KOLLUM-276640 format. One record per residue (C-alpha): residue in one letter; x negated, y negated, z. Coordinates in steps of 0.2 Angstrom, whole numbers, plus 5000, padded with zeros to 4 digits. Each point is the difference from the previous one (the first is absolute). Layout:
AXYZ/...
//
This chain:
M523051434789/A500850074984/A500250184995/A498850054986/G501550074990/A499850134987/E498150005000/A499950085017/P501750055007/G500149975019/A498449905000/W499849825006/C498949864994/V499549855010/P499749834991/C498249955001/L499749835009/V498249994994/S499649874987/L499550054982/D498249935003/T499850105015/L500550164991/Q498849954986/E498649975012/L500350185008/C500050084983/R498449924994/K499250035017/E500450194998/K499750004981/L501850054997/T501149964985/C501949965002/K500949944985/S501549945010/I498949865008/G499049974985/I498450095004/T499450114985/K498350074995/R499849864988/N500249865013/L499450095016/N498349914999/N500749834994/Y499449855009/E501049835001/V499749865011/E501549985013/Y499249865010/L498449935006/C499550025019/D498449915003/Y498649904992/K498149995002/V498449944991/V498550114998/K498549944992/D501049864992/M501250124993/E501949995005/Y500950165005/Y501850035005/L500650155009/V501450084989/K501550105006/W500550114986/K501850034995/G500650175005/W498450045009/P499750015019/D499049865009/S498650125003/T499649994981/N499949815000/T498449944992/W498949844998/E500049944982/P499149864992/L501049854994/Q499550034982/N500850175000/L501749935006/K501349964987/C501449945011/P500149815000/L501750005009/L499450105015/L498449905001/Q501049845001/Q501250085013/F498450045010/F499449825000/N501749935003/D500250125015/K498349955007/H500349824998/N501750015009/Y499250095014/L498649885002/S501149854999/Q501150065014/V500049905016/K499750085017/K500149905016/G499849844989/K498450054992/A499850074982/I499250174998/T498549984989/L498550114994/K498249945000/E499449964982/N498550125001/H501250155004/R499750134986/A501450115006/L501849985007/K500350015019/P501050165005/A501549895005/V500149924983/A499850174990/E501350085012/Y501249854996/I499750024981/V500450195001/K501649975010/K500549874987/A499750114986/K501050145008/Q501449885004/R500049954982/I500250174994/A501450045012/L501049854996/Q499850044981/R500750185003/W501449925010/Q500449884987/D500050144987/E501250105011/L501249855002/N500149984982/R500350184997/R501550005012/K500849844995/T501450004988/H500149824996/K499149904986/G498949895010/M498350065005/I499350015017/F498249955005/V499150015016/E498749885006/N499049985016/T498649865001/V500249975018/D499550155011/L499750194999/E501850055002/G500550144988/P501750074994/P501350035014/S500050185006/D501850025004/F500949924986/Y501050084986/Y500549914984/I501950024995/N501049924987/E501750015008/Y500850025017/K499550165010/P501550065011/A499550065017/P500750185004/G501949995003/I500249854989/S500850024982/L499849884986/V501250014986/N499149934985/E501450034987/A501349864996/T501850054999/F500449884986/G499149884987/C500449874988/S500450024982/C499349834994/T499149964984/D499449835007/C500050005019/F499749815000/F501749974993/E501150155005/K500750065016/C498550095007/C499550095016/P499849845010/A501849944996/E500650175005/A499249985016/G500749825002/V498449914998/L499149904986/L498750074988/A498349975009/Y498949954986/N499849884986/K499450034982/N498249985006/Q500250145012/Q499949885015/I501250015015/K501349875000/I501150055016/P499649935017/P499250105014/G501250115009/T501050044984/P499850194995/I499450054983/Y501050144991/E499050064985/C500650124986/N499750185005/S499850174992/R501850014995/C500149844991/Q500050004981/C498949864998/G498250044995/P498349985009/D499849824993/C501649945009/P499749845008/N500750075016/R498650135003/I498649915008/V499650075017/Q500250184994/K498649974987/G498849985015/T498549885002/Q499549924983/Y498549915007/S498250065003/L499749985019/C498450025011/I500050075017/F498649905008/R499149985017/T500449835007/S498749895008/N501249935014/G500250165010/C501650054993/G499350174993/W500650044983/G501049894989/V500749994982/K499749874987/T500649984983/L498750014985/V501249914988/K501149855001/I501850035007/K501449894995/R501249945014/M501550105004/S499350164992/F500150175006/V498350065007/M500250165010/E501150115010/Y499750045019/V500150195002/G499650125014/E500850135011/V501849985003/I500450035019/T501449975012/S500049845010/E499850105016/E498450074993/A499449834994/E500249945018/R498950145006/R498749974987/G500149815002/Q499450015018/L498550104994/Y499649884985/D500249855011/N498750075012/K498850034986/G500349824993/I500750064983/T501849994993/Y500750094985/L501850025004/F501449924989/D501850015006/L501250054987/D501449895008/Y500949934984/E501750075007/S499550115015/D498550035011/E499950194998/F498350024991/T498349924999/V498650024987/D498350055008/A498549974988/A498750045013/R499550174992/Y501050014984/G500149854989/N499449914984/V499049844997/S501249905011/H499350105015/F498549884999/V500949844998/N499749885014/H501249895010/S500149824998/C501249885009/D500049904983/P500050144988/N500050014981/L501250154999/Q501850015004/V501050165005/F501650054991/N501150165002/V500250104984/F501250134995/I499750114985/D500450195000/N500350015019/L501549895004/D500150045018/T499949825008/R499150085015/L498550044989/P499649854989/R498350004991/I498949855005/A499349894986/L498849865002/F500149854988/S498849854998/T500749845008/R498849904989/T498750014987/I498650115007/N498349984991/A498850144996/G498950045015/E501349935013/E500550125014/L501750065001/T501049985016/F501750025007/D500849975017/Y500150165010/Q501549935010/M500949964984/K501650104997/G500950044983/S501349885006/G498749864998/D500049965018/V498650025012/S500250145013/S500549945017/D498750115007/S498749884995/I500749875011/D500650115015/H498749985014/S501150085013/P499050125012/A501450134997/K499250044983/K498450065009/R499150014983/A498149964998/R499949844989/T498949994985/V499149844997/C500349924982/K498449954991/C500949944984/G499449825003/A501549924993/V500549825006/T501750085005/C499250155009/R501150075013/G498550075010/Y500650195000/L500550134988/N501350075011/
//
């Protein structure tokens, strides 16, 4: 809750968790106007098709049951096809009906008799659920793009099942420290280069090589840390040593996988090999807390923990509730993304940023994956090959399908 401030001293206001459409429906039902949610006297009685719910034929005339946007279900009406000017919604209706009828249950395809002049209730119910899901995913997509700070767009797609947006996930763009953990995001020194390619820049000061070539591709081997120019450097935003800090440049799609791996991420554009793709962000917690949460996640068959063990093993990134697109990237024992430790404004070696770079050319439409056991050092975590009973951790079966699959995620 937040204080109402000067408008009402001492009063409190509670954020409304009801959707905009629900509020609009309530207003229209009670014939109330509210400018803050877009209901005015002028549009109080406006009708716009939100989705189509059902279908029937009466006296050789086709009718569709229409859900009106901003109006409650009780106001749904049957409208003749000739009155509908919504070709996209009609196409979606037919596609959803076709997808449902083509499903296979117990080895037999579900079909309707040709003389049916109305949909079976189960078909109509599926079509409505799919329409509601489509609206929910579009809202989630819009929210993700409002929250992101990087250039690349985020799209959401589910053509597999009726799963909607995750209910307990919050999009963030950078590390979120847990209570008691302090992240110092201000560098103490920076370079004064005019050309960071040829002068003694931040990487040289740290005793490592410049990570990138002139094509913005990484040229150092896995395990080598990346030191980018920071906020104290005198070089400008076009400096060739500012890659990770600019964020994801590619348009990516969070999509529902068809192999039982839940959500995944695919690229919508071609990505060149050795290119920066995304950061792995989440809540920064202690290793002790990570061990506790890890037991819970293992029992649920999920894993979002990434140990920050570049120099020590004090902290872990947990992307279960707080994260970015990387939260949805699936594991593979033969991944197309590689992990690197990155230092920019925070030079604390206990708290590197985690960047994912492409290991090869990744074509548009291809799923992005990384090895959940991969460390910033470039090695695979020993946990992945430790089968001793002393661990007493539930093991999660790997479904990556790679020839080199290890069989388990942990």
